[in-house]
N, C-alpha and C positions, 0 to 999 in steps of 0.2 A: 211266517217265513221259514222255509226249511233250512237246515244247516248248510246245505250246498249253496243255496241261494244267498244265505248270509255271508258265506265265504266269498262268493263272487262279488257281492256288494262291497265288502271290505276291501277286496283286492282292487276294485275299480276306484274306490276312494283313495287308496295308496297311489294308484297310477295317476289320478287327477292331481294329487298333491305333488307328486314328482314332476309332472308336466308343468305345474304352476311354478315350482321352484326353479326349474330350468328356464322357463319363460322369464322369470324375474332376473335371474342371473344374466341371461343373454341381453336383456334390455338394459341392465345396469352396465354391462360391458360396452354396449353400444353408446349409451349416454356419456360414459366416461372415456370413450374412445381408447379402451385398453382391454386387451384380451385376458391379462392376468390380474385378478382382483385380490387374491390371497395366495400365500405361499403354497398351499395344497393344490392349487390349480396347476402349477408346474414348479416343483421344488428346485430343480436345476436352474431354470430360467430366473426364478426369484432370487436365488443365491447370486447369480451373475449380475442381476439388476442392482443388487445392493452394492456390489463392487463398483459398478459404473457410477452409481449415485454418490458413493464415497469419493470417487475420483473427481467428480464434478464439484463436490463440496470443498475438496482440497484445492482445486484450481481457483475457486472463488476466494478462498482464504489467501492464496498467494496473490491474487489480483488486488485484494485489500492491502496486503503487505507492500506490494509494488507501488500502489498509489501513495501510501504513507512515505515510502522511501523517496519517491519522486517529489513529493511536497517538501520533504526535509532538504533534499539536495538543491531543489530550485530556490528555496528560501536562502540557503547558504550562498548560492551563486549570486543572488541579487545583492546580498550584503557585501560579498567580496568584490563585486563590481564597484560598489560605493567606496570601499576601502582603497581599491586600486586607483580610482579617480582622484581620491584625496592625495595619495602618495605621488602620483604622477603629475598632478596639476600644479606645476611651478614650485613644488616643495623643495626640490633639489636646488633650484635657482635661488629660492629664498634663503636657504641655509648657506649657500656660497656667498650670497650678498652680505651676510652677517660679518664676514671677514674683511669686508671692504674698508680700507684704511681711512676713507673719508667719512665713515659712519660715526656719528657722535654717540655719546652715551644714551641720549634720548632716542636716537634712531634704533640703537640696539635694544633698548627697552621695548620700543614699539614692536620690533620684530619678535622679541621674546614673548610678548603678549599674543601676537598672531600665532606663533608656534604652540602656545598653550591652548589656544582655541582649537587648533588642528588636532593636538594630542587628545583633548577632551572629546572631540567628535569621534576620533578613532576608538577611544575607550568606550564610548557609548555603543558603537558598532560591535566591538569585541564582546561586550556584555549584552548583546541582543537577546531577546526572548521570543519564543514562538507564541502562537495564539493561546496556548495553555499556560503561559507564564513561566515556562521552563527555559533555562539558559541554553542557547544553541551550541556554543563552543566550549562547553564544560565537560565533554565526555559523558560518562554516566552520572556525574555529580550535578545533575541539572537543577537542583533546588537552591544552589548558591552561586552568586556571581563569580565567574572564573577569574576575573582580574580585580586586584585591589587598586586603590587610588593611585599608587605609585607605579602601576603597571606590572606588578608581580603576579605571575600566574599561579593560582591555587586550585584550579579545576582538576578534573580527572585526567589521568595519563593514558587511559584506554579509550580509543574512539568507538562509537557505536557501530555495530554491525547488525544486519538483519537478513534472515533467510527469505529470499524473494522468488525462489523456484525450488523444485525438488532437490536439485544438486547444486544450487547457487546461493552462496552467502556473500553479501556485499557490504562494504563500508558505506554508511549512510550519513555519518557526521564526522567532522574533523575537530580535534581539540584545539584550544587556543594556542597551545605550544606548537602544534603542527602548522597552524596558519600564520602565526606572528613570530615564529622562531624564538619563543619566550625562553629566557634563561641563557641564551647564547650571546656571543659578542655582537650579533646583528639584531638584537631585540630592539624593535622600533621605539617602544616606550622609553626604554633606558636611554637610547640614543637621543631622543627628543628632550628628555629631562636633562641630560648632560649638556645639550646644545643651549637649552634655555638658561641653565645655571651659568654656563660660560659667557653667554651674552650679557649677563647681569654683573659679571665680575669687572671691576674697574680695570682699565688698561692704562698702565703708567709708563710702559716702555715696550721695546721690540720683543722682549721675551714674553711679555703678557699677550702681545698680539699674536706671536707664534703659537703660544699655547691655545689661544682661542681658535686659530686656524686649524690646528691639529684636531681639536674636539669637533669642529664643524665638518672637517673632512671625514672623520670616523662616522659621524652621524649620516653623512651622505652615502657612505659605503653601505651602512646598515639599511638605509631606505632602499637603495638599489637592490640589495640582496632580498629584501622583503618583496619588492615588486617581482623579481624573478621567481621567488617562492610562491607567491600568489598565482602566478601563471601556471605553475606546476599543479597546484591544488585545484585550480579551476579546470585544468585539462583532465584531471582525474574525475572531477564531477561531471564534466561533459561526456567522458567515456562511459561512466556509470549510467547516466541518463539515456544514452544511446542503447546500452545493454538492456535497460529496463523496457525501452520501447520494443526491442526485438523479442524479449521474453513475453511481453504483452501480446504481440502478434502471434507468437507460437502458441500461447495459451488459448487464444480465440480459436485457432485452427483445431487444437486438441479438444476443446469443448464442443465444437460442432461435430467432430468425429465421434466422441463419446456419447453425445446426445443422440446421434443417429443410431448408434449401436444399442443404446438403452431403449429407444423406441422400437427397434426391431425385436429386442429381447422381450419387451412387455407386450408386443403385438399391437402397437398403435400407429402403424404406418398405413399407407394407402391400400396395400394388399390386404392387411389385416382388417381394415375397415370394411372392405367388400365381403370378407369372410364373416364378419360380425353381423352385417346386414342380412346375409343369407341365413345364418344360424338363427337370428332373431325371428325371421319369417317362418322358418321351419318349426321353431319352438312354439310360435303363436298358432300355427296350424295344428300342431300336436295337442296343444292345450284345448283348442276348440273341439277337436275330435274326441278327446277324453271327456270333455264336458257333455258333448252330445250323447256319448255312450252312457255316461252316468245318469243323464236325464231319462234316457230310455229305460234304464234299469229301475229308476225310481217309479216311472209310470207303470212298468210291468209288475213291480212289487205291489203297488197300490191296487192294480187290477186283480191280482191273485187274492189280495185280502178281501176285496169286495165280492169276489166270485162265490 
């Protein structure tokens, strides 16, 4: 084989290899429905695609954060509904009845025991835990019960907040002191404890009866203040849940928009698909042509050798 023929032969091998590589790339693009397979295909588009992908990942993270916030707020709302039901279900009437002059010591003791049961139920709700065993109304000190047996609040003073969108941070939990006005003159546990103790005090004269009535009146005021406060806390929870819903809808819209832009950038839309089909057919034809030329050269070389 002469040098010129050898050169032509090697050149055709290179062309065949190039055609085969292009054919493989085009069919890989077609099978993956994506024009850009590696950054070198289109550096600018690849860089923009990374930005879009990071944006989608961040939106997914905020979706998870919002779901967590929604779960926390929803659980608190359910607990506060139970607390509100206990405080409003004839509790005020029971406390008022304790000052009834016709009540005997045994009647007052029975009422004191009933109030103890209510107090203990409230305490259980105040020390509620989530599915992970963490205390719900303890602020950031979730590993320890926020309320002691006498109703003293020892939980955290800072409520939990969480970033639920790019520029939105939201309170997602309420401390026991926020919910139950702990440490104030309207502390429900302190008020109930005082009422229970007063009911068990022997009444020997009008002064004793007046003292009992004052204690029961103070307890009633504290209970009513707590009912009002619960309404405010639940209103805030409701507002936050509505905001989470709106942020979720906005996130879905943003994800659709960014995903569309990403597909356009990577070239995997309908128009790009048509282009990929055309290119794959052309590269297939080019490969077949190169192979036919290569076969012809092989046959010609063999003929020259036999001649």
